[in-house]
BALOBA-1460 file (C-alpha; in Angstrom, 3 decimals):
// residues 179
<rec num="1" residu="x" x="13.310" y="10.158" z="7.546"/>
<rec num="2" residu="x" x="13.073" y="11.558" z="4.083"/>
<rec num="3" residu="x" x="13.816" y="15.353" z="3.943"/>
<rec num="4" residu="x" x="11.239" y="15.527" z="1.233"/>
<rec num="5" residu="x" x="8.149" y="13.691" z="2.587"/>
<rec num="6" residu="x" x="8.875" y="12.714" z="6.276"/>
<rec num="7" residu="x" x="9.058" y="9.230" z="7.565"/>
<rec num="8" residu="x" x="8.490" y="6.080" z="5.532"/>
<rec num="9" residu="x" x="5.176" y="4.747" z="6.791"/>
<rec num="10" residu="x" x="4.609" y="1.605" z="4.802"/>
<rec num="11" residu="x" x="6.645" y="-1.189" z="3.200"/>
<rec num="12" residu="x" x="4.802" y="-2.812" z="0.279"/>
<rec num="13" residu="x" x="5.550" y="-6.403" z="-0.536"/>
<rec num="14" residu="x" x="4.320" y="-8.061" z="-3.793"/>
<rec num="15" residu="x" x="3.652" y="-11.770" z="-3.239"/>
<rec num="16" residu="x" x="2.458" y="-14.766" z="-5.229"/>
<rec num="17" residu="x" x="0.228" y="-16.148" z="-2.450"/>
<rec num="18" residu="x" x="-1.225" y="-13.622" z="-0.013"/>
<rec num="19" residu="x" x="-2.650" y="-16.200" z="2.333"/>
<rec num="20" residu="x" x="0.655" y="-17.965" z="2.675"/>
<rec num="21" residu="x" x="2.486" y="-14.496" z="3.130"/>
<rec num="22" residu="x" x="0.046" y="-13.517" z="5.958"/>
<rec num="23" residu="x" x="0.574" y="-16.935" z="7.590"/>
<rec num="24" residu="x" x="4.342" y="-16.374" z="7.359"/>
<rec num="25" residu="x" x="4.227" y="-12.912" z="8.753"/>
<rec num="26" residu="x" x="2.101" y="-13.817" z="11.791"/>
<rec num="27" residu="x" x="3.523" y="-17.313" z="12.518"/>
<rec num="28" residu="x" x="7.254" y="-16.588" z="11.911"/>
<rec num="29" residu="x" x="7.542" y="-12.835" z="12.260"/>
<rec num="30" residu="x" x="4.813" y="-12.401" z="15.016"/>
<rec num="31" residu="x" x="3.265" y="-9.465" z="13.025"/>
<rec num="32" residu="x" x="-0.422" y="-8.919" z="12.987"/>
<rec num="33" residu="x" x="-3.361" y="-8.880" z="13.057"/>
<rec num="34" residu="x" x="-3.750" y="-8.699" z="9.287"/>
<rec num="35" residu="x" x="-6.651" y="-6.828" z="7.778"/>
<rec num="36" residu="x" x="-7.390" y="-8.507" z="4.403"/>
<rec num="37" residu="x" x="-9.332" y="-7.319" z="1.401"/>
<rec num="38" residu="x" x="-9.500" y="-9.892" z="-1.394"/>
<rec num="39" residu="x" x="-10.530" y="-7.067" z="-3.809"/>
<rec num="40" residu="x" x="-9.505" y="-3.594" z="-3.048"/>
<rec num="41" residu="x" x="-12.042" y="-1.003" z="-4.346"/>
<rec num="42" residu="x" x="-9.674" y="1.229" z="-6.351"/>
<rec num="43" residu="x" x="-11.397" y="4.146" z="-8.109"/>
<rec num="44" residu="x" x="-9.926" y="6.220" z="-10.911"/>
<rec num="45" residu="x" x="-7.049" y="3.709" z="-11.441"/>
<rec num="46" residu="x" x="-4.531" y="4.831" z="-14.002"/>
<rec num="47" residu="x" x="-1.302" y="3.274" z="-15.340"/>
<rec num="48" residu="x" x="0.853" y="5.260" z="-17.640"/>
<rec num="49" residu="x" x="-2.146" y="7.723" z="-17.821"/>
<rec num="50" residu="x" x="-4.607" y="5.124" z="-19.134"/>
<rec num="51" residu="x" x="-7.533" y="3.838" z="-17.239"/>
<rec num="52" residu="x" x="-7.855" y="0.049" z="-16.225"/>
<rec num="53" residu="x" x="-9.871" y="-2.147" z="-14.031"/>
<rec num="54" residu="x" x="-7.549" y="-3.830" z="-11.516"/>
<rec num="55" residu="x" x="-8.140" y="-6.710" z="-9.159"/>
<rec num="56" residu="x" x="-5.610" y="-6.637" z="-6.295"/>
<rec num="57" residu="x" x="-5.823" y="-8.389" z="-2.966"/>
<rec num="58" residu="x" x="-4.207" y="-6.488" z="-0.073"/>
<rec num="59" residu="x" x="-3.419" y="-7.302" z="3.541"/>
<rec num="60" residu="x" x="-2.270" y="-4.728" z="6.098"/>
<rec num="61" residu="x" x="-0.733" y="-5.034" z="9.519"/>
<rec num="62" residu="x" x="1.619" y="-2.840" z="11.691"/>
<rec num="63" residu="x" x="4.882" y="-3.583" z="13.450"/>
<rec num="64" residu="x" x="5.149" y="-0.573" z="15.731"/>
<rec num="65" residu="x" x="4.564" y="2.486" z="13.627"/>
<rec num="66" residu="x" x="5.638" y="0.776" z="10.319"/>
<rec num="67" residu="x" x="2.740" y="-0.690" z="8.299"/>
<rec num="68" residu="x" x="3.390" y="-3.721" z="6.228"/>
<rec num="69" residu="x" x="1.327" y="-4.208" z="3.077"/>
<rec num="70" residu="x" x="1.104" y="-7.508" z="1.193"/>
<rec num="71" residu="x" x="-0.174" y="-7.318" z="-2.400"/>
<rec num="72" residu="x" x="-1.289" y="-9.962" z="-4.852"/>
<rec num="73" residu="x" x="-2.412" y="-9.149" z="-8.380"/>
<rec num="74" residu="x" x="-5.357" y="-11.117" z="-9.488"/>
<rec num="75" residu="x" x="-5.781" y="-10.009" z="-13.080"/>
<rec num="76" residu="x" x="-3.568" y="-8.899" z="-16.007"/>
<rec num="77" residu="x" x="-4.308" y="-5.192" z="-15.804"/>
<rec num="78" residu="x" x="-1.109" y="-3.153" z="-16.242"/>
<rec num="79" residu="x" x="0.439" y="-2.165" z="-12.846"/>
<rec num="80" residu="x" x="3.799" y="-1.550" z="-11.278"/>
<rec num="81" residu="x" x="3.164" y="-4.749" z="-9.164"/>
<rec num="82" residu="x" x="2.793" y="-6.768" z="-12.407"/>
<rec num="83" residu="x" x="5.925" y="-5.202" z="-13.887"/>
<rec num="84" residu="x" x="7.877" y="-6.037" z="-10.688"/>
<rec num="85" residu="x" x="6.775" y="-9.672" z="-10.962"/>
<rec num="86" residu="x" x="7.453" y="-9.934" z="-14.698"/>
<rec num="87" residu="x" x="11.003" y="-8.721" z="-13.984"/>
<rec num="88" residu="x" x="11.356" y="-11.807" z="-11.820"/>
<rec num="89" residu="x" x="11.067" y="-10.010" z="-8.421"/>
<rec num="90" residu="x" x="9.017" y="-10.834" z="-5.239"/>
<rec num="91" residu="x" x="9.201" y="-8.986" z="-2.024"/>
<rec num="92" residu="x" x="9.582" y="-5.329" z="-1.261"/>
<rec num="93" residu="x" x="8.338" y="-3.330" z="-4.119"/>
<rec num="94" residu="x" x="7.630" y="0.102" z="-2.725"/>
<rec num="95" residu="x" x="7.897" y="2.369" z="0.231"/>
<rec num="96" residu="x" x="5.002" y="4.727" z="1.053"/>
<rec num="97" residu="x" x="4.960" y="8.132" z="2.582"/>
<rec num="98" residu="x" x="1.579" y="9.305" z="4.061"/>
<rec num="99" residu="x" x="0.350" y="12.893" z="3.581"/>
<rec num="100" residu="x" x="-2.447" y="15.163" z="4.631"/>
<rec num="101" residu="x" x="-1.224" y="17.716" z="2.047"/>
<rec num="102" residu="x" x="-1.400" y="15.444" z="-1.047"/>
<rec num="103" residu="x" x="-1.605" y="18.220" z="-3.728"/>
<rec num="104" residu="x" x="1.331" y="20.188" z="-2.325"/>
<rec num="105" residu="x" x="3.554" y="17.077" z="-1.818"/>
<rec num="106" residu="x" x="2.658" y="15.827" z="-5.260"/>
<rec num="107" residu="x" x="3.593" y="19.123" z="-6.838"/>
<rec num="108" residu="x" x="6.824" y="19.156" z="-4.859"/>
<rec num="109" residu="x" x="7.839" y="15.645" z="-6.156"/>
<rec num="110" residu="x" x="6.864" y="16.504" z="-9.682"/>
<rec num="111" residu="x" x="9.010" y="19.658" z="-9.500"/>
<rec num="112" residu="x" x="11.856" y="17.413" z="-8.426"/>
<rec num="113" residu="x" x="11.492" y="15.375" z="-11.649"/>
<rec num="114" residu="x" x="9.306" y="12.531" z="-10.350"/>
<rec num="115" residu="x" x="6.706" y="11.357" z="-12.882"/>
<rec num="116" residu="x" x="3.350" y="9.719" z="-12.096"/>
<rec num="117" residu="x" x="3.273" y="6.121" z="-13.321"/>
<rec num="118" residu="x" x="0.341" y="4.599" z="-11.410"/>
<rec num="119" residu="x" x="-2.373" y="6.249" z="-9.385"/>
<rec num="120" residu="x" x="-5.893" y="5.876" z="-8.071"/>
<rec num="121" residu="x" x="-8.095" y="6.423" z="-5.034"/>
<rec num="122" residu="x" x="-9.297" y="4.237" z="-2.147"/>
<rec num="123" residu="x" x="-12.274" y="5.979" z="-0.432"/>
<rec num="124" residu="x" x="-12.817" y="9.682" z="-0.039"/>
<rec num="125" residu="x" x="-9.481" y="11.670" z="0.351"/>
<rec num="126" residu="x" x="-7.623" y="8.398" z="-0.222"/>
<rec num="127" residu="x" x="-5.626" y="9.274" z="-3.407"/>
<rec num="128" residu="x" x="-2.299" y="7.611" z="-4.119"/>
<rec num="129" residu="x" x="0.411" y="7.841" z="-6.710"/>
<rec num="130" residu="x" x="3.488" y="5.726" z="-7.512"/>
<rec num="131" residu="x" x="6.389" y="7.401" z="-9.122"/>
<rec num="132" residu="x" x="8.312" y="6.003" z="-12.006"/>
<rec num="133" residu="x" x="11.790" y="6.172" z="-10.494"/>
<rec num="134" residu="x" x="13.350" y="2.979" z="-9.206"/>
<rec num="135" residu="x" x="17.027" y="2.719" z="-8.630"/>
<rec num="136" residu="x" x="16.797" y="-0.981" z="-7.673"/>
<rec num="137" residu="x" x="13.950" y="-3.343" z="-6.835"/>
<rec num="138" residu="x" x="11.976" y="-2.129" z="-3.821"/>
<rec num="139" residu="x" x="12.677" y="1.592" z="-4.192"/>
<rec num="140" residu="x" x="9.408" y="2.741" z="-5.864"/>
<rec num="141" residu="x" x="7.962" y="5.687" z="-3.900"/>
<rec num="142" residu="x" x="4.241" y="5.794" z="-3.193"/>
<rec num="143" residu="x" x="2.572" y="9.037" z="-1.935"/>
<rec num="144" residu="x" x="-0.621" y="8.186" z="-0.124"/>
<rec num="145" residu="x" x="-3.270" y="10.624" z="1.061"/>
<rec num="146" residu="x" x="-4.584" y="9.828" z="4.518"/>
<rec num="147" residu="x" x="-7.198" y="12.574" z="5.309"/>
<rec num="148" residu="x" x="-10.307" y="10.429" z="4.974"/>
<rec num="149" residu="x" x="-11.491" y="6.975" z="5.858"/>
<rec num="150" residu="x" x="-8.299" y="5.298" z="4.596"/>
<rec num="151" residu="x" x="-6.285" y="7.269" z="7.165"/>
<rec num="152" residu="x" x="-8.691" y="6.394" z="9.988"/>
<rec num="153" residu="x" x="-8.390" y="2.692" z="8.968"/>
<rec num="154" residu="x" x="-4.624" y="2.993" z="9.046"/>
<rec num="155" residu="x" x="-4.954" y="4.286" z="12.540"/>
<rec num="156" residu="x" x="-7.234" y="1.472" z="13.563"/>
<rec num="157" residu="x" x="-4.853" y="-1.168" z="12.081"/>
<rec num="158" residu="x" x="-1.875" y="0.357" z="14.044"/>
<rec num="159" residu="x" x="-3.941" y="0.426" z="17.242"/>
<rec num="160" residu="x" x="-5.014" y="-3.225" z="16.767"/>
<rec num="161" residu="x" x="-1.377" y="-4.282" z="16.571"/>
<rec num="162" residu="x" x="-0.241" y="-2.495" z="19.720"/>
<rec num="163" residu="x" x="-1.338" y="-5.129" z="22.254"/>
<rec num="164" residu="x" x="-2.148" y="-8.000" z="19.857"/>
<rec num="165" residu="x" x="-2.072" y="-11.347" z="21.611"/>
<rec num="166" residu="x" x="-1.951" y="-13.386" z="18.469"/>
<rec num="167" residu="x" x="-5.659" y="-14.171" z="18.360"/>
<rec num="168" residu="x" x="-7.685" y="-13.781" z="15.116"/>
<rec num="169" residu="x" x="-4.535" y="-13.220" z="12.907"/>
<rec num="170" residu="x" x="-6.544" y="-12.488" z="9.771"/>
<rec num="171" residu="x" x="-9.486" y="-10.160" z="9.828"/>
<rec num="172" residu="x" x="-11.586" y="-8.535" z="7.128"/>
<rec num="173" residu="x" x="-10.983" y="-4.948" z="6.039"/>
<rec num="174" residu="x" x="-13.419" y="-2.587" z="7.643"/>
<rec num="175" residu="x" x="-16.090" y="-0.939" z="5.514"/>
<rec num="176" residu="x" x="-14.485" y="2.344" z="4.576"/>
<rec num="177" residu="x" x="-17.837" y="4.063" z="4.426"/>
<rec num="178" residu="x" x="-18.456" y="3.275" z="8.048"/>
<rec num="179" residu="x" x="-15.122" y="4.619" z="9.376"/>
């Protein structure tokens, strides 16, 4: 557990082929079901404090309390995922901490010298920020707000994995406005 932000709640993997990655994770690793969104609706996206339109596909599943995120970039908008791939990397790109006190935790990290590099919002009270520090591939820190529908969706994904029997391994993301 991090003494700064609590337990790591998510492992984020950047992949070339998200469909193949989901198949590997459910067929080989036994993890699922996967909740897949071919184009995540990211609002207020910023990279290096400039606004861009991004097109990322994301799939989420849980193994116990740990959420696994698969990410495939679909356009050339600047992002830390694209940077990771251009450096020749694939696989674990970030770890995420979830928070219900986003502003306070963000201020605490910035006071420790962490700088925002990539940020945005997914649904109401679903802000996220990636910090610029990376000691080696896979050590980027994401701070993710889970007060609103995104947090309820994460709970639903965790609950779906608890007694999953292998059926319907890939499912659509729920409509965040309906959660």
